[in-house]
N, C-alpha and C positions, 0 to 999 in steps of 0.2 A: 716356358722357353728356357733353354740352357743359358747359364751365366757365362759360358765360355764358347768360343767359336773357332773352328780351325782357321789358321792364318792370322789370328789376333793374339795379342798379349794376354796371358792368364793373370788375373788379379792375384796379388800376393796372398798367401795364407800361412797360418802358423798352427801347428797341431802337436799334441803330445804323442810320443812314440815309445816303442820298447827301448830297453837299455837306458831308461831314464833320460831320453833325449827329446829335444823339441825340433821339429822339422818346419822350416820356412822355405818357400820357393825362392825368396830373395837371397838366402844363404847358399843356394845351389846354383846361382848365376855362374855361367861359364861351364856348366855341366848339363848334359841332357838328363831328363828325368822321365822314367817310366813309372806311372802311378796306376796301380791296378786295384780295382774295387771288386770284392768278392763277398758272397752272402754270409758265410759262417765258417769259423775255425773248426778243424777236426771233422769235416765232411769230405766224402770221397773226391768230388770234383775240385773243391777248393784246395785240398791237400795236394792233388796231382798238379794243379796249376802252380802252386807255391813251389813244389819240388822241381818243376820244369824251370821256373825262374832261377831257383837255386843252382840247378845243374848247369845252366848257361851263364851264371853270374860273372865269371871271369871274362867271358866274351863281351858282356855288357860293359864291364869295367874297362876293358881294352878299348872300347868305343866311347870312352868318357861319359858313361851313362850310369846313373844311380837308379835303383829300383826301390819302390816303397809299396807295400800292400796296405789296403784300408778295408776295415769292416766295422760293424757296430759292436763287436765283441769287447769285453772288458780288457783292461790292460793286463790283468792277472792271467786271463785266458790266453791273450796274445803272447805273453812271456813264456808260458808253458808250451804253447803251440810252436813258437819260434825255436825253443830249445829242443823239443822233441824231434823236429825235422831239420835241425841244423841250418836254419835259414840265415844267410850272411847279411841280409838286409833288414831294415826296420819295418815294423808294422804299426800303423796308426789306429788307435781306438777312437771311434767316432759315434758314441752312443747317442749324442744329441743330433746326429746327422748333419752337422754344419758343413763338413767337407763333401758329404754325399749330395747335399742340396746344391752346393757350389758347382759341382760337376753334373748335376741333374741325373743321378743314377737310382733314385728311389722311384720304383715303379709298382703298379698293381700286378701282383703275381697270383698264381693259383697252385695249390698243392692239395691233392686228394679232394678236389671239388671246392675247397675253401679259398676265398680270396683274402689277400693280405698285402700290405705294403712292405716291400723288401728291396734289397740291393740287386739291381740288374748287373750281372757280371760285365764289367767294362774296363777298358785300358786306354790310357791317354799318354801320348808321347809329347813332352814339352821340350823344345830345343834349348840350347845353351843360352839363348837370348830371352827365354821366358815366353816364347810364342808356341801356341798349340800347333804342333806339326801334323798330328794325326790322332784320330780316335777310333776305337773299336767298341761297338756296343753289341749287346746280346751275344757275347763271346761264347764260343764252343771251345772247350779246353784243348781238345786234340789238335795239335799243329799250331796253336795260337802263339806260343812263345817263339817258335821258329819264325813265324811271320813278323812278329814285333822286332826280333833281332835283325832280320833282313832289312827292315826299314831303318833301324838304328844305324846299321853299318853303311847305309846309303847316304846318311847325312854328311 
């Protein structure tokens, strides 16, 4: 069962992020937060998704919204990935899957007939009061950021 439910307050969390920062939900009070979980740095779908968030970053900022990406990759990999693609937002490294489990995004997946546990591409919109406004699970990259931005602008 997910630890968070649409319409309810999201329990506070703290996590290490790129740029030697620490991200806490409580420090973002008063701003909306888009937190997106993706399987792996430097893969085609994840890179496209990150670039889409990057390309619309100013519009999210104009709507009082921060963006944070999360995967299980190491902080070193994240720093390189962020620099390579000029992402203006921070990436959280979650190798112990604490945040992934908090948002219930670790799922059984299949690749080339092999099953494994991995991150299901998901996005969560937490409003300025810390309430989960909307969630997107099993995200398809194409058109996703446009959809998230439209919801953010409607807040």
